C-alpha positions, -999 to 999 in steps of 0.1 A, spaced: 141 -203 228 175 -191 241 190 -158 230 226 -146 235 229 -108 239 257 -83 243 241 -56 266 273 -35 267 285 -49 300 285 -87 296 272 -116 276 237 -126 286 216 -157 277 179 -149 279 155 -178 282 118 -177 271 95 -184 301 92 -221 310 61 -219 331 77 -226 364 102 -252 352 139 -248 353 168 -256 330 191 -256 359 184 -289 377 205 -280 407 175 -261 421 155 -293 420 181 -309 441 181 -280 465 145 -284 473 154 -315 492 179 -297 513 166 -288 548 165 -250 553 173 -241 517 148 -229 491 121 -254 500 98 -266 472 88 -234 455 85 -230 418 114 -211 402 118 -195 368 152 -194 351 153 -159 337 188 -156 322 224 -166 324 251 -139 329 287 -143 319 313 -123 338 351 -121 334 368 -123 358 350 -142 386 330 -124 413 336 -150 440 367 -168 453 369 -204 467 397 -208 492 413 -176 478 413 -190 442 401 -164 417 382 -177 387 389 -166 351 352 -163 345 319 -168 364 286 -179 349 255 -171 368 220 -187 364 194 -161 375 162 -175 390 132 -158 405 106 -173 428 72 -175 411 53 -171 444 64 -134 444 56 -126 408 55 -138 371 85 -117 360 119 -108 373 110 -72 376 78 -80 395 98 -100 421 123 -72 424 95 -46 429 74 -66 453 99 -89 472 131 -69 476 130 -76 514 126 -114 510 157 -137 512 141 -164 491 130 -142 461 161 -146 439 184 -176 436 216 -175 416 234 -206 407 271 -198 398 297 -217 379 334 -208 384 356 -211 353 393 -218 351 416 -220 321 423 -256 310 458 -269 312 467 -281 286 445 -256 267 418 -279 253 384 -266 241 353 -275 262 330 -289 235 299 -285 257 303 -247 255 309 -245 217 272 -242 207 269 -211 228 304 -197 221 298 -199 184 271 -173 188 295 -148 204 309 -137 170 274 -124 161 271 -103 192 305 -86 195 288 -52 192 267 -37 219 229 -45 218 233 -73 193 214 -105 199 215 -139 184 193 -170 188 213 -200 199 205 -237 194 175 -248 215 188 -284 213 216 -278 238 203 -280 274 218 -255 297 229 -281 323 256 -292 298 274 -260 310 275 -274 346 305 -291 362 306 -328 365 300 -327 403 268 -307 411 264 -322 446 289 -300 463 283 -263 465 286 -232 487 257 -210 496 251 -177 514 225 -148 514 238 -118 496 231 -91 470 229 -86 433 263 -78 418 249 -58 389 234 -23 391 204 -26 368 183 -45 394 168 -15 412 140 -10 436 131 25 447 164 38 435 183 11 455 208 -11 435 226 -43 445 197 -53 466 202 -78 494 177 -103 482 198 -131 466 204 -167 477 237 -176 461 247 -212 452 283 -216 440 295 -250 427 327 -262 444 340 -278 412 353 -254 385 346 -258 348 375 -255 324 376 -236 291 405 -232 268 424 -199 266 410 -194 231 374 -199 244 379 -175 272 395 -149 249 363 -148 228 345 -130 257 373 -104 259 367 -96 222 332 -83 229 327 -45 225 309 -18 245 300 18 238 283 24 271 312 47 281 304 70 252 334 57 233 324 30 208 343 -2 200 360 -6 234 366 -42 245 349 -53 277 381 -62 296 366 -69 330 330 -68 341 331 -84 375 321 -67 407 352 -66 430 353 -90 459 332 -77 488 337 -80 525 319 -110 541 304 -88 568 298 -118 591 276 -136 566 275 -173 573 287 -194 544 272 -228 540 288 -259 524 266 -287 512 277 -321 501 246 -340 490 264 -373 489 282 -372 522 254 -355 541 227 -378 529 241 -413 528 207 -429 536 187 -408 512 171 -388 541 168 -350 543 202 -334 538 217 -312 564 234 -279 558 270 -281 567 288 -249 577 321 -245 559 355 -248 574 364 -263 608 340 -291 618 361 -322 624 379 -327 657 411 -348 655 423 -362 688 458 -376 694 473 -392 725 481 -426 740 452 -447 752 448 -446 789 425 -476 795 453 -495 813 490 -493 821 497 -522 799 485 -507 767 493 -470 774 525 -472 753 510 -492 724 506 -475 691 473 -459 688 455 -443 658 442 -408 663 405 -402 662 387 -380 637 353 -369 652 328 -354 627 307 -329 647 280 -329 620 273 -366 619 284 -372 655 306 -401 645 343 -409 648 368 -430 630 404 -440 632 429 -421 610 466 -423 601 487 -432 632 509 -403 645 526 -429 667 537 -449 636 546 -417 617 571 -407 644 585 -442 651 622 -447 643 620 -485 640 591 -506 629 601 -533 654 602 -509 684 575 -491 703 592 -458 700 567 -434 684 553 -403 700 523 -410 723 518 -378 743 531 -343 748 528 -333 711 515 -299 700 488 -298 674 468 -271 656 451 -264 623 472 -236 610 484 -223 576 457 -245 560 471 -277 575 465 -300 604 499 -299 620 516 -318 649 551 -315 662 573 -328 690 561 -350 719 574 -378 741 584 -411 726 592 -430 758 619 -432 783 652 -450 787 657 -454 825 654 -419 839 657 -403 804 626 -391 787 632 -392 749 616 -364 729 611 -359 692 616 -328 671 595 -343 642 568 -322 625 541 -335 602 508 -324 586 479 -347 579 471 -352 542 443 -376 536 455 -410 548 490 -400 556 512 -378 577 537 -357 557 570 -345 572 581 -309 571 608 -287 588 618 -301 622 613 -280 653 643 -259 663 642 -279 696 627 -312 706 599 -303 730 570 -319 748 541 -303 766 549 -270 750 520 -246 742 510 -237 707 484 -214 691 478 -195 658 486 -158 663 489 -127 643 519 -105 649 523 -72 630 497 -85 605 515 -118 598 500 -152 606 522 -175 627 520 -206 647 535 -196 681 552 -224 702 563 -215 737 578 -232 767 577 -270 771 602 -294 784 632 -302 762 650 -334 772 668 -360 752 666 -369 716 678 -403 705 711 -388 692 717 -370 725 708 -400 745 734 -421 726 761 -397 736 753 -400 773 741 -436 775 773 -450 789 782 -420 811 753 -414 834 724 -436 823 712 -441 858 718 -405 870 687 -384 865 693 -348 856 671 -319 865 643 -313 840 637 -277 835 610 -261 814 619 -237 786 613 -200 780 621 -198 743 593 -190 719 593 -202 682 573 -190 652 562 -211 622 553 -190 591 530 -199 563 559 -215 543 563 -239 572 597 -225 582 607 -220 618 623 -189 634 630 -179 670 609 -151 685 628 -121 698 607 -124 730 609 -151 756 586 -162 784 592 -144 817 595 -178 834 598 -214 823 564 -230 816 551 -265 807 516 -275 797 502 -239 797 477 -224 773 481 -196 748 453 -174 736 454 -142 715 432 -114 729 435 -89 701 460 -78 674 484 -66 701 479 -89 730 486 -126 737 480 -143 771 497 -173 786 477 -192 813 486 -219 837 512 -245 833 538 -261 856 575 -260 860 583 -295 848 566 -321 827 576 -348 851 553 -334 878 520 -323 864 509 -314 899 539 -291 905 534 -255 916 528 -232 887 528 -195 884 501 -177 903 492 -151 876 483 -149 840 511 -136 818 502 -110 792 524 -100 762 514 -67 746 534 -53 717 565 -72 730 561 -59 766 551 -82 795 526 -75 822 505 -96 847 468 -105 846 448 -115 876 458 -142 901 449 -177 890 425 -197 912 442 -222 934 430 -252 914 447 -239 883 479 -231 902 486 -268 905 482 -283 871 491 -282 834 476 -293 801 446 -270 804 425 -254 776 415 -218 769 397 -197 743 385 -162 736 347 -161 738 336 -152 702 306 -130 712 324 -112 740 360 -106 734 365 -93 769 361 -129 782 386 -157 781 376 -193 793 404 -214 807 408 -245 830 403 -282 833 439 -287 841 453 -323 842 467 -319 877 455 -300 907 424 -308 927 397 -332 917 374 -323 900 391 -297 879 372 -265 871 366 -241 842 369 -204 848 362 -171 830 387 -143 830 370 -110 827 397 -89 810 380 -55 815 376 -61 853 409 -81 856 392 -108 876 384 -145 873 353 -165 883 343 -202 883 320 -215 855 317 -252 861 333 -284 872 350 -302 844 338 -337 835 372 -344 819 407 -331 824 434 -320 799 408 -303 778 410 -287 744 382 -263 734 371 -260 698 350 -231 685 327 -242 657 320 -220 627 287 -206 639 304 -194 671 275 -209 691 290 -242 702 324 -250 718 333 -286 717 355 -299 745 376 -330 742 397 -346 770 410 -378 785 380 -401 779 358 -411 749 331 -386 754 326 -353 735 311 -323 753 296 -290 742 304 -261 764 288 -227 771 307 -202 792 276 -192 811 262 -227 818 290 -252 816 294 -286 800 269 -309 783 277 -343 769 266 -345 733 232 -362 729 230 -398 717 261 -418 717 288 -397 699 321 -410 712 357 -414 702 368 -448 692 394 -448 720 399 -433 754 429 -410 750 454 -402 777 471 -368 778 454 -360 745 459 -331 721 431 -322 698 426 -298 669 396 -286 649 400 -291 611 379 -288 579 356 -317 573 372 -347 555 407 -335 562 416 -370 572 408 -403 555 392 -429 578 410 -462 580 383 -482 597 
């Protein structure tokens, strides 16, 4: 039997014990997921209705949240037994949560009507009504129950108490990715429920959700039981967020095909496989009959919720290097244009930064040569006269509306192919680089440049190897924010090297020789693995204390990339085309 009750705080469906079976089949699916709730028997105790939602998915707030409360029968035969005896266990309580949105257009969800019809009988506090036992609870679920988020957290309601402690940290949460839609009328029925727990009778329950809590470094897991288990084998947990590495750049297998259009690679770190995706070369090409798309020197990052690339070199006419100011973001199987760069650049440096609490994409330096329009004006005047190519000092900022502005601060000296890394809220460092993109082995600056609250200072001297080379990588070590890794420059000595900058001691030290040059480092969600990509088909993990390790098996890019740029993006950002 199923009973709907108004307990003065929310609507609650209470289920008679089922002897270790569950009306929520998601838990059956989860028993097959490695590292989840294993194969224990779970009892579905009750279903709680909250309005508004208690979670957010990608900053989206739900109109309601419906929570299926389960307890693990290995710890007791009742919910209270489990709370009393297993409050220190992280597999004692499992809550399966459905997020609810308002339907547009506002159409009733028939699956919910059998339960909602009972609401009119429980508007007053402590009223209870038996609902139809013919309606299985899984009819309340979204269509797609194979994609969900999970984390270990606490109760959100105060009545679950052990030794005076409420909101116990004993819950394994599972939140469906897909929302369920109810009409505005259906949602309003919950807002008509009354409470007298405040001492004043007949007050509507306008909101009964616990406010959003800080994550406090809890890992959030995303599972896709279809995509993670294509062969029916044991599924893998997939950490949410940035797990695909997209690599762009011309293929360097031979001189003959260096300038041919090449599809970027999308490398899935979880499955260790890669695939070709929409061609950035073709997106930036001006004429379908000409090989005039961007093949190197672009800047790319996952920023403002998008996989973004801008600028880059599209070829040369005689001594003129032609540069694009195009910008695009990847959306499935296509690149989508947005606001052009203020200046056509190649081999600039770009990094997400926070300035005065605002998120920006900061672009600095780079070489700015000739766009096609500029080239047309000078074609007949001095086509065969090369002009000095000078790196830039201007810094540009892209805001979350994808609009450019010019920073009020400029680099102290011109730089090309350098690396940018934010140290803290106030400090950004600029490392390496050369004076001109035409000579990647040119002398560069000998010190790290440090920008703190708009004022410039110098870091330590750079090692000699870094002083002669651009297109290097860098990152702030996640578990020690006094350390910055940098190196693997494209030019300079062979082999290139990776170094650690100890900020506290203002010193640098060598970590390892680089198996590849022109490296981008990518910090995965668990902060334990840094993936390094460079100018060949291999993918490497990296540890700042031990160096590089090629990923086991045969995980490789589909192509060898010359002068590549790479960015870490959420899984399935791009649609594979092969």
